[in-house]
N, C-alpha and C positions, 0 to 999 in steps of 0.2 A: 550673424545669425538673426539678429533682431529684424533686419530688413526682410529676410525670407519669412519670418514669422508674421510680419505685418501683411505680407501678401497672402500667406496661408490663412490668416484670420479674417481677411477682407470678405465680407458677406453682404449679399443684397437683402435689404430690409423690406422689399416689396412696396416701397413707398417712393424713394427718390432714385430713379435710374441714373440720372446724370451724376449724382454724388457717388454712387457705386462705381460707375465706369471710370470716373475721374480717379477715384482712390485705387481701383484695380490697375489702371494704366500707370499711375504714379509709382505704385509698388513694383511693377515690372521694370519701369525705368530705373528705379533705385537698385534693383537686383542686377540689371545690366551694368550700371555704373560701378558695381563692386566686382564685375567680371565673374559672377556666379552663372554657371551654365544651366539654363532652364529651357528644355526642348520646346519648340514651337507647338507641337502637338499637345503638350501639357498645358501651355498657355491658353490655347483655344478651347480645348475640351473642359478645362477647369472653369473658364468663363461660362461656357454653356451649362455646365453642371450647376453653377451658382445662381443662374437665372431660370432654371428649368421649371420651378414651381409656378412662376408668374407667366411664363411664355412656353407652356408645354408643347404645343403644336409646332410653333416656330423652331424650337430647339430640336425636336424630333426630325423635322424636315431638314434642318441645317446639318444635323449629324449624318443623316442618310446621304445628303449631297456631298459632304466632305469625304465620305468613304469612296466616292467615285472619281476624285481628282487627285493628281499626283502631288501638287504643291499646295500646301495649306495657305489660306489667306492670312494676312497680317491681323493682329488684334484690332488695329484701327479699322480695317475693312469689316471685320465681324461686328464691331461696335456700331459702325455706320449702318450696316444692315439691320441691326437690332433696333436702332432709332427709327429707321424707316418702317419696320414692323410695328413698333409702338405707335407711330403716327397713323399708319394704314388701318390698324385695328382700332384706333382711338382708345387704346387701353387706359382704363382708369387704374392706375397702379395700386390702388387700395383694394381692388376686387380680388376675390379668391379664384382659384382655378376651376372650381365647380361652376361658377357663373360664366367663365370664359368658355367652358366646354358647351354650354347651352347656346352659344352664339353661332354654332356651326351652320345652322339653317338660315341665318341672316346674311350669309356670304353668297355673292353671285359673281361668277367668273365672267369678265368682259370678253374673254377669248372664246371659250367653248359654250358660254351661256348656261352652264350648269350650276346648281346650288352646291354649297358646302365648301367652297374655296375661292380664293381670289386669283387673278390672272398670274401673279408672280409665283404661285404654287401649282399652276395648271400643268398636269402631266402631258396633255396634248401639245402644249406649247413648249414645255420643258421636260422632255422624256428622261433627261438625266436625273430628275428628282424622283423617279419611280423607284420605290424600295425593291431590292433584289427579290424578296419573297413574292412580290406582286408581278414581276415581269413575265414569268412563265404562265401565270393565270391569265394575264391580259393577252398574251400571244395566243393562247388556246381559244379564248373567246373570239379573237379576231379571225382565227382560222375556221371557226364554226359559222360561216356566213350562211344565211338561209338559202335554200334551193328555190329558185324561181320556177314556177309552173306556168307553162304557156297553154292557153286554151286552144283546142283543135277547132278550126272553123270548117 
């Protein structure tokens, strides 16, 4: 039970991402070694929960994309993606989420050339990332193509 408690109490201090992910992974390894069954969904979503204050946008997008796939990625794959996000965003892990939210306008997508996101979160390039509640709205906007008027000569 102490091993499970070690995992349950493993929290991100918003300072050292490497130390947190190492401790989290080690706690899961210890749980596996004791043959304690811990569902993959719990492993992944708990990790996302524990980092959500420091990486709110990434976590939200990751949660939306996980809902659309049949097989959840491994913890190692999620952590690898998290490190990529931390490098892409050049996160200063001491910053608070309020500051991170103000950086939205500093992002420029290299795929669609629009502001507010990076290519890896581009809905045009990755339509699977579009949240369900937005799909209907985007479809409706696409169907409302402007009528072209031709001048009579």
